C-alpha positions as a LaTeX table, in Angstrom:
\begin{tabular}{lrrr}
\hline
Residue & $x$ (\AA) & $y$ (\AA) & $z$ (\AA) \\
\hline
Met1 & 3.75 & 33.82 & 9.63 \\
Thr2 & 3.12 & 30.52 & 7.85 \\
Gln3 & $-0.24$ & 28.88 & 8.56 \\
Ile4 & 0.14 & 25.51 & 10.29 \\
Asp5 & $-2.79$ & 23.15 & 9.75 \\
Ile6 & $-3.46$ & 20.37 & 12.24 \\
Ile7 & $-5.37$ & 17.60 & 10.44 \\
Pro8 & $-7.02$ & 14.85 & 12.53 \\
Phe9 & $-8.19$ & 11.53 & 11.09 \\
Ala10 & $-11.96$ & 11.84 & 10.70 \\
Glu11 & $-12.08$ & 15.47 & 9.61 \\
Gly12 & $-9.19$ & 15.00 & 7.21 \\
Glu13 & $-10.58$ & 11.85 & 5.65 \\
Ala14 & $-13.91$ & 13.52 & 4.90 \\
Ala15 & $-12.18$ & 15.73 & 2.31 \\
Leu16 & $-10.48$ & 12.91 & 0.39 \\
Asp17 & $-11.28$ & 10.63 & $-2.53$ \\
Trp18 & $-9.35$ & 7.64 & $-3.81$ \\
Ile19 & $-9.25$ & 8.50 & $-7.50$ \\
Gly20 & $-7.97$ & 11.98 & $-6.71$ \\
Leu21 & $-5.23$ & 10.52 & $-4.54$ \\
Thr22 & $-4.03$ & 8.10 & $-7.22$ \\
Asp23 & $-3.92$ & 10.96 & $-9.72$ \\
Ala24 & $-1.83$ & 12.94 & $-7.22$ \\
Leu25 & 0.56 & 10.01 & $-6.73$ \\
Ala26 & 0.99 & 9.66 & $-10.49$ \\
Ala27 & 1.69 & 13.40 & $-10.79$ \\
Gly28 & 4.20 & 13.24 & $-7.94$ \\
His29 & 6.26 & 10.69 & $-9.88$ \\
Lys30 & 6.65 & 13.14 & $-12.77$ \\
Leu31 & 8.73 & 15.35 & $-10.46$ \\
Pro32 & 12.43 & 14.73 & $-9.74$ \\
Met33 & 13.10 & 11.46 & $-7.92$ \\
Ala34 & 12.69 & 11.65 & $-4.18$ \\
Glu35 & 15.50 & 11.60 & $-1.67$ \\
Ile36 & 14.51 & 9.39 & 1.24 \\
Ala37 & 16.00 & 8.28 & 4.58 \\
Asp38 & 14.83 & 6.19 & 7.53 \\
Thr39 & 16.10 & 6.32 & 11.12 \\
Phe40 & 15.32 & 4.08 & 14.10 \\
Leu41 & 15.68 & 4.59 & 17.85 \\
Tyr42 & 15.10 & 1.81 & 20.35 \\
Arg43 & 14.38 & 1.45 & 24.07 \\
Gly44 & 13.91 & $-2.18$ & 24.93 \\
Asp45 & 10.90 & $-3.35$ & 22.91 \\
Asp46 & 9.83 & 0.20 & 22.08 \\
Thr47 & 10.73 & 1.88 & 18.78 \\
Leu48 & 10.73 & 5.34 & 17.24 \\
Leu49 & 10.78 & 5.23 & 13.44 \\
Asn50 & 11.29 & 8.36 & 11.38 \\
Arg51 & 10.80 & 8.21 & 7.61 \\
Ala52 & 11.81 & 11.36 & 5.74 \\
Ala53 & 11.41 & 12.37 & 2.11 \\
Trp54 & 12.19 & 15.41 & $-0.02$ \\
Val55 & 10.83 & 15.90 & $-3.52$ \\
Asp56 & 11.93 & 19.01 & $-5.35$ \\
Gly57 & 8.75 & 20.90 & $-6.21$ \\
Leu58 & 6.58 & 19.09 & $-3.64$ \\
Gly59 & 8.21 & 19.70 & $-0.28$ \\
Leu60 & 9.51 & 17.71 & 2.66 \\
Ala61 & 7.84 & 15.29 & 5.06 \\
Val62 & 8.90 & 13.46 & 8.19 \\
Lys63 & 6.61 & 10.63 & 9.24 \\
Ser64 & 7.23 & 9.61 & 12.85 \\
Ala65 & 5.88 & 6.40 & 14.32 \\
Thr66 & 6.15 & 5.18 & 17.90 \\
Ile67 & 5.69 & 1.43 & 18.33 \\
Phe68 & 5.08 & 0.38 & 21.96 \\
Pro69 & 4.13 & $-3.33$ & 22.00 \\
Ser70 & 2.95 & $-3.23$ & 25.62 \\
Asn71 & 0.36 & $-0.51$ & 24.97 \\
Pro72 & $-2.61$ & $-2.75$ & 24.07 \\
Ala73 & $-2.46$ & $-4.37$ & 27.50 \\
Lys74 & $-2.95$ & $-0.89$ & 28.96 \\
Gly75 & $-5.77$ & $-0.04$ & 26.58 \\
Asp76 & $-3.62$ & 2.20 & 24.35 \\
Pro77 & $-2.86$ & 1.78 & 20.63 \\
Met78 & 0.47 & 0.08 & 19.88 \\
Val79 & 1.32 & 2.42 & 16.98 \\
Asn80 & 1.04 & 6.20 & 17.18 \\
Gly81 & 2.60 & 9.13 & 15.42 \\
Gly82 & 2.22 & 12.00 & 13.03 \\
Val83 & 3.48 & 13.51 & 9.80 \\
Ser84 & 5.19 & 16.89 & 9.66 \\
Leu85 & 4.86 & 18.49 & 6.23 \\
Tyr86 & 7.19 & 21.32 & 5.22 \\
Ser87 & 7.14 & 23.89 & 2.42 \\
Asp88 & 9.40 & 23.27 & $-0.56$ \\
Ser89 & 10.04 & 26.98 & $-1.02$ \\
Asn90 & 11.16 & 28.02 & 2.46 \\
Gly91 & 11.18 & 24.89 & 4.66 \\
Met92 & 8.48 & 26.23 & 6.98 \\
Leu93 & 6.19 & 23.77 & 8.75 \\
Glu94 & 2.84 & 23.70 & 6.95 \\
Ala95 & 0.89 & 20.87 & 8.56 \\
Leu96 & 0.78 & 18.20 & 11.24 \\
Ile97 & $-1.26$ & 15.25 & 9.97 \\
Asp98 & $-2.56$ & 12.20 & 11.81 \\
Phe99 & $-0.24$ & 9.22 & 11.29 \\
His100 & $-3.05$ & 6.72 & 10.72 \\
Leu101 & $-4.74$ & 8.93 & 8.13 \\
Val102 & $-1.59$ & 9.17 & 6.02 \\
Thr103 & $-0.78$ & 5.48 & 6.41 \\
Lys104 & $-4.26$ & 4.26 & 5.44 \\
Trp105 & $-4.53$ & 6.43 & 2.36 \\
Lys106 & $-0.90$ & 6.03 & 1.28 \\
Thr107 & $-0.97$ & 2.23 & 1.52 \\
Ala108 & $-4.28$ & 1.57 & $-0.20$ \\
Gly109 & $-3.79$ & 4.43 & $-2.67$ \\
Asp110 & $-0.41$ & 3.00 & $-3.69$ \\
Ser111 & $-2.05$ & $-0.32$ & $-4.54$ \\
Leu112 & $-5.02$ & 1.31 & $-6.25$ \\
Leu113 & $-2.79$ & 3.31 & $-8.58$ \\
Ala114 & $-1.17$ & 0.06 & $-9.69$ \\
Ala115 & $-4.52$ & $-1.66$ & $-10.11$ \\
Arg116 & $-5.86$ & 1.18 & $-12.25$ \\
Arg117 & $-2.97$ & 0.56 & $-14.64$ \\
Leu118 & $-2.48$ & $-3.21$ & $-14.37$ \\
Ala119 & $-5.82$ & $-4.86$ & $-13.54$ \\
Arg120 & $-8.33$ & $-5.53$ & $-16.29$ \\
Pro121 & $-10.94$ & $-2.73$ & $-16.29$ \\
Asp122 & $-13.69$ & $-5.36$ & $-16.38$ \\
Ser123 & $-12.50$ & $-6.99$ & $-13.14$ \\
Arg124 & $-15.57$ & $-7.98$ & $-11.13$ \\
Asn125 & $-14.35$ & $-10.35$ & $-8.41$ \\
Ile126 & $-11.92$ & $-8.93$ & $-5.87$ \\
Leu127 & $-10.42$ & $-11.06$ & $-3.12$ \\
Ile128 & $-9.03$ & $-9.36$ & $-0.02$ \\
Val129 & $-6.58$ & $-11.55$ & 1.88 \\
Gly130 & $-6.28$ & $-10.30$ & 5.45 \\
Ala131 & $-9.11$ & $-8.91$ & 7.57 \\
Gly132 & $-7.15$ & $-6.27$ & 9.44 \\
Thr133 & $-7.13$ & $-2.49$ & 9.24 \\
Gln134 & $-5.42$ & $-2.52$ & 5.85 \\
Gly135 & $-8.00$ & $-4.93$ & 4.47 \\
Arg136 & $-10.75$ & $-2.48$ & 5.30 \\
Gly137 & $-8.83$ & 0.35 & 3.63 \\
Leu138 & $-8.32$ & $-1.78$ & 0.53 \\
His139 & $-12.04$ & $-2.46$ & 0.27 \\
Ser140 & $-12.74$ & 1.27 & 0.39 \\
Ala141 & $-10.06$ & 2.08 & $-2.19$ \\
Tyr142 & $-10.87$ & $-0.67$ & $-4.69$ \\
Ser143 & $-14.58$ & 0.12 & $-4.46$ \\
Ala144 & $-13.84$ & 3.57 & $-5.87$ \\
Ala145 & $-12.19$ & 2.27 & $-9.04$ \\
Phe146 & $-14.24$ & $-0.92$ & $-9.45$ \\
Pro147 & $-17.73$ & 0.13 & $-8.27$ \\
Asn148 & $-19.47$ & $-2.93$ & $-9.73$ \\
Ala149 & $-17.11$ & $-5.48$ & $-8.21$ \\
Glu150 & $-18.08$ & $-8.16$ & $-5.71$ \\
Phe151 & $-15.71$ & $-8.47$ & $-2.75$ \\
Thr152 & $-14.66$ & $-11.55$ & $-0.80$ \\
Val153 & $-12.39$ & $-11.70$ & 2.25 \\
Trp154 & $-10.24$ & $-14.58$ & 3.44 \\
Asn155 & $-8.40$ & $-14.58$ & 6.75 \\
Arg156 & $-6.48$ & $-17.26$ & 8.64 \\
Thr157 & $-8.65$ & $-16.53$ & 11.67 \\
Gly158 & $-12.23$ & $-16.92$ & 10.56 \\
Glu159 & $-13.64$ & $-14.79$ & 13.37 \\
Asn160 & $-11.77$ & $-11.74$ & 12.08 \\
Ala161 & $-13.20$ & $-12.28$ & 8.60 \\
Lys162 & $-16.69$ & $-12.48$ & 10.10 \\
Ala163 & $-16.13$ & $-9.24$ & 11.99 \\
Met164 & $-15.04$ & $-7.47$ & 8.80 \\
Ala165 & $-18.01$ & $-8.85$ & 6.87 \\
Ala166 & $-20.35$ & $-7.62$ & 9.61 \\
Glu167 & $-19.02$ & $-4.09$ & 9.04 \\
Ile168 & $-19.13$ & $-4.08$ & 5.23 \\
Pro169 & $-22.41$ & $-4.79$ & 3.41 \\
Asn170 & $-22.33$ & $-7.57$ & 0.79 \\
Leu171 & $-18.78$ & $-8.65$ & 1.69 \\
Lys172 & $-18.55$ & $-12.43$ & 1.30 \\
Ile173 & $-16.33$ & $-14.74$ & 3.34 \\
Ala174 & $-14.12$ & $-17.32$ & 1.61 \\
Glu175 & $-13.58$ & $-20.62$ & 3.41 \\
Asp176 & $-11.14$ & $-22.08$ & 0.86 \\
Leu177 & $-8.23$ & $-19.85$ & $-0.14$ \\
Glu178 & $-7.29$ & $-21.83$ & $-3.24$ \\
Gln179 & $-10.79$ & $-21.67$ & $-4.71$ \\
Ala180 & $-11.11$ & $-17.98$ & $-3.80$ \\
Ile181 & $-7.86$ & $-17.16$ & $-5.59$ \\
Arg182 & $-8.79$ & $-19.19$ & $-8.67$ \\
His183 & $-12.14$ & $-17.34$ & $-8.89$ \\
Ala184 & $-10.79$ & $-13.80$ & $-8.39$ \\
Asp185 & $-9.92$ & $-11.19$ & $-11.00$ \\
Ile186 & $-7.90$ & $-9.22$ & $-8.44$ \\
Ile187 & $-6.16$ & $-10.62$ & $-5.37$ \\
Thr188 & $-5.04$ & $-7.97$ & $-2.87$ \\
Ser189 & $-3.14$ & $-9.28$ & 0.13 \\
Ala190 & $-2.14$ & $-7.53$ & 3.35 \\
Thr191 & $-0.80$ & $-10.03$ & 5.87 \\
Met192 & 2.27 & $-10.40$ & 8.08 \\
Ser193 & 3.26 & $-13.76$ & 6.64 \\
Thr194 & 6.83 & $-15.06$ & 6.40 \\
Asp195 & 5.63 & $-18.25$ & 4.66 \\
Pro196 & 4.32 & $-17.65$ & 1.12 \\
Phe197 & 0.72 & $-18.87$ & 0.90 \\
Ile198 & $-0.38$ & $-17.50$ & $-2.50$ \\
Lys199 & 0.54 & $-20.37$ & $-4.80$ \\
Gly200 & 1.42 & $-19.67$ & $-8.40$ \\
Glu201 & $-0.26$ & $-22.88$ & $-9.54$ \\
Trp202 & $-3.59$ & $-21.39$ & $-8.40$ \\
Leu203 & $-3.29$ & $-18.23$ & $-10.50$ \\
Gln204 & $-5.38$ & $-17.81$ & $-13.65$ \\
Pro205 & $-4.73$ & $-15.89$ & $-16.89$ \\
Gly206 & $-5.75$ & $-12.24$ & $-16.69$ \\
Gln207 & $-5.48$ & $-11.87$ & $-12.92$ \\
His208 & $-3.84$ & $-9.01$ & $-11.05$ \\
Val209 & $-2.04$ & $-9.79$ & $-7.78$ \\
Asp210 & $-1.44$ & $-6.95$ & $-5.32$ \\
Leu211 & 1.04 & $-7.76$ & $-2.52$ \\
Ile212 & 1.17 & $-5.36$ & 0.42 \\
Gly213 & 1.97 & $-7.15$ & 3.66 \\
Ala214 & 5.66 & $-8.07$ & 3.42 \\
Tyr215 & 7.99 & $-5.31$ & 4.54 \\
Arg216 & 10.93 & $-7.17$ & 6.13 \\
Pro217 & 13.66 & $-9.25$ & 4.42 \\
Asp218 & 12.14 & $-12.47$ & 5.81 \\
Met219 & 8.53 & $-11.80$ & 4.77 \\
Arg220 & 6.69 & $-13.13$ & 1.70 \\
Glu221 & 3.08 & $-13.63$ & 0.63 \\
Ala222 & 3.52 & $-15.23$ & $-2.84$ \\
Asp223 & 5.66 & $-18.22$ & $-3.78$ \\
Asp224 & 8.33 & $-18.62$ & $-6.45$ \\
Thr225 & 5.88 & $-20.04$ & $-8.98$ \\
Ala226 & 3.65 & $-16.98$ & $-8.69$ \\
Leu227 & 6.59 & $-14.67$ & $-9.34$ \\
Ser228 & 7.80 & $-16.81$ & $-12.24$ \\
Arg229 & 4.39 & $-16.80$ & $-13.94$ \\
Ala230 & 3.68 & $-13.08$ & $-13.57$ \\
Arg231 & 4.89 & $-9.83$ & $-15.05$ \\
Ile232 & 6.26 & $-8.02$ & $-11.97$ \\
Phe233 & 5.91 & $-4.33$ & $-11.10$ \\
Val234 & 6.87 & $-2.35$ & $-7.99$ \\
Asp235 & 6.11 & 1.11 & $-6.66$ \\
Ser236 & 9.82 & 1.88 & $-6.18$ \\
Leu237 & 12.84 & $-0.17$ & $-7.19$ \\
Asp238 & 14.90 & 1.60 & $-4.52$ \\
Thr239 & 12.64 & 0.65 & $-1.58$ \\
Thr240 & 11.66 & $-2.91$ & $-2.54$ \\
Val241 & 14.24 & $-4.94$ & $-4.46$ \\
Asp242 & 17.04 & $-5.10$ & $-1.88$ \\
His243 & 14.90 & $-4.72$ & 1.23 \\
Ile244 & 11.77 & $-6.88$ & 1.11 \\
Gly245 & 11.75 & $-10.67$ & 1.10 \\
Glu246 & 9.00 & $-10.82$ & $-1.52$ \\
Leu247 & 11.66 & $-9.95$ & $-4.11$ \\
Lys248 & 14.96 & $-10.21$ & $-2.26$ \\
Ile249 & 14.64 & $-13.94$ & $-1.52$ \\
Pro250 & 13.74 & $-15.11$ & $-5.07$ \\
Leu251 & 16.37 & $-12.76$ & $-6.51$ \\
Ala252 & 19.05 & $-14.29$ & $-4.30$ \\
Ala253 & 17.90 & $-17.78$ & $-5.27$ \\
Gly254 & 17.99 & $-16.97$ & $-9.00$ \\
Val255 & 14.26 & $-17.57$ & $-9.41$ \\
Ile256 & 13.91 & $-14.10$ & $-10.96$ \\
Ser257 & 16.39 & $-11.46$ & $-12.04$ \\
Arg258 & 16.32 & $-7.69$ & $-11.75$ \\
Ser259 & 15.44 & $-7.49$ & $-15.44$ \\
Thr260 & 12.29 & $-9.51$ & $-14.63$ \\
Ile261 & 10.86 & $-6.43$ & $-12.88$ \\
Ile262 & 9.16 & $-4.47$ & $-15.63$ \\
Ala263 & 8.83 & $-0.98$ & $-14.14$ \\
Asp264 & 8.19 & 1.19 & $-11.11$ \\
Tyr265 & 6.18 & 4.42 & $-10.84$ \\
Tyr266 & 9.05 & 6.48 & $-12.20$ \\
Asp267 & 8.60 & 4.59 & $-15.49$ \\
Met268 & 4.89 & 5.03 & $-16.05$ \\
Glu269 & 5.23 & 4.54 & $-19.81$ \\
Asn270 & 6.00 & 0.86 & $-19.21$ \\
Phe271 & 3.79 & 0.48 & $-16.14$ \\
Thr272 & 0.89 & $-1.12$ & $-17.96$ \\
Arg273 & $-0.77$ & $-4.42$ & $-18.81$ \\
Ser274 & 0.19 & $-5.66$ & $-22.28$ \\
Ser275 & $-2.54$ & $-8.30$ & $-22.80$ \\
Asp276 & $-5.81$ & $-9.46$ & $-21.28$ \\
Asp277 & $-4.51$ & $-12.92$ & $-20.44$ \\
Glu278 & $-1.24$ & $-12.11$ & $-18.71$ \\
Ile279 & $-0.87$ & $-12.26$ & $-14.92$ \\
Thr280 & 0.34 & $-9.01$ & $-13.40$ \\
Leu281 & 1.90 & $-8.82$ & $-9.94$ \\
Phe282 & 2.55 & $-5.63$ & $-8.00$ \\
Lys283 & 4.68 & $-5.27$ & $-4.89$ \\
Asn284 & 3.56 & $-2.38$ & $-2.71$ \\
Gly285 & 6.62 & $-1.38$ & $-0.69$ \\
Gly286 & 5.46 & 1.97 & 0.60 \\
Gly287 & 8.25 & 4.47 & 1.10 \\
Ala288 & 8.55 & 7.91 & 2.61 \\
His289 & 8.16 & 9.61 & $-0.77$ \\
Leu290 & 4.63 & 8.18 & $-0.99$ \\
Asp291 & 3.90 & 9.48 & 2.51 \\
Leu292 & 5.02 & 12.91 & 1.30 \\
Met293 & 2.87 & 12.79 & $-1.84$ \\
Thr294 & $-0.14$ & 11.60 & 0.17 \\
Ser295 & 0.37 & 14.25 & 2.85 \\
Arg296 & 0.57 & 17.01 & 0.24 \\
Tyr297 & $-2.67$ & 15.74 & $-1.30$ \\
Ile298 & $-4.34$ & 15.67 & 2.12 \\
Leu299 & $-3.26$ & 19.23 & 2.89 \\
Asp300 & $-4.38$ & 20.51 & $-0.51$ \\
Arg301 & $-7.82$ & 18.95 & $-0.07$ \\
Trp302 & $-8.03$ & 20.17 & 3.53 \\
Arg303 & $-7.41$ & 23.75 & 2.47 \\
Ala304 & $-9.79$ & 23.50 & $-0.50$ \\
Arg305 & $-12.70$ & 22.19 & 1.58 \\
Cys306 & $-13.94$ & 25.63 & 2.68 \\
\hline
\end{tabular}
């Protein structure tokens, strides 16, 4: 009988490291391209989202998320779920993994892989835009690849930035977003904005911009000027270009074209910075295939821990 591992958040996270995850994500993109599918079920304001992926040679994963907006008023988390990971050889269930563990490491690991290839290795000033859960994960991830960097956080609500700074030693708080962006080597942004607030006129030669927050067709974090000035990369052409406002809106307006997008992770040969003074911009779109690759990495490290 196949062993089924149940991996909770804290115990699972203790076995992981960010550099190892990014290496695993890069290796996963050398395998045949993933087949992915999303399904939604609704009951009033409540949602069940299933994201499935199959990569030949890696296995199958179904990431299920329940979103119940009324939960916080009852003292319960709004988002819950889990990831079911299945064997590639016989389809047997191998693991049930905490939803939040996979999401945290997939999201920040996705961005870190891009930064390891696109940001200048001598980057020392990293600006985190957004003081939520993802912002904390990004600090942890970027610290692994840029251990000598100084971190600053900016958030629309100053109290949230102060709370994050109280948790993380030496994290500075930016009062002025424009000046913080101009001073940064890396800008990593995870907000829910529908109004682009990262202005291209503020960007400086040699910077790397990492955009995470937008996931709907009406959402954007960077304006047209930023996209026009940068060399653009994505994690997956299939899950970003026609689905997320960050690219869909400027494409429809003719601000950029599909040929403007240099590469995704299935084209690692071209996924690289070409000069020290260019501006690189990465759109992190997520995708079920990245959940699968992250889940496989988590299970492998879980089983190797003993």
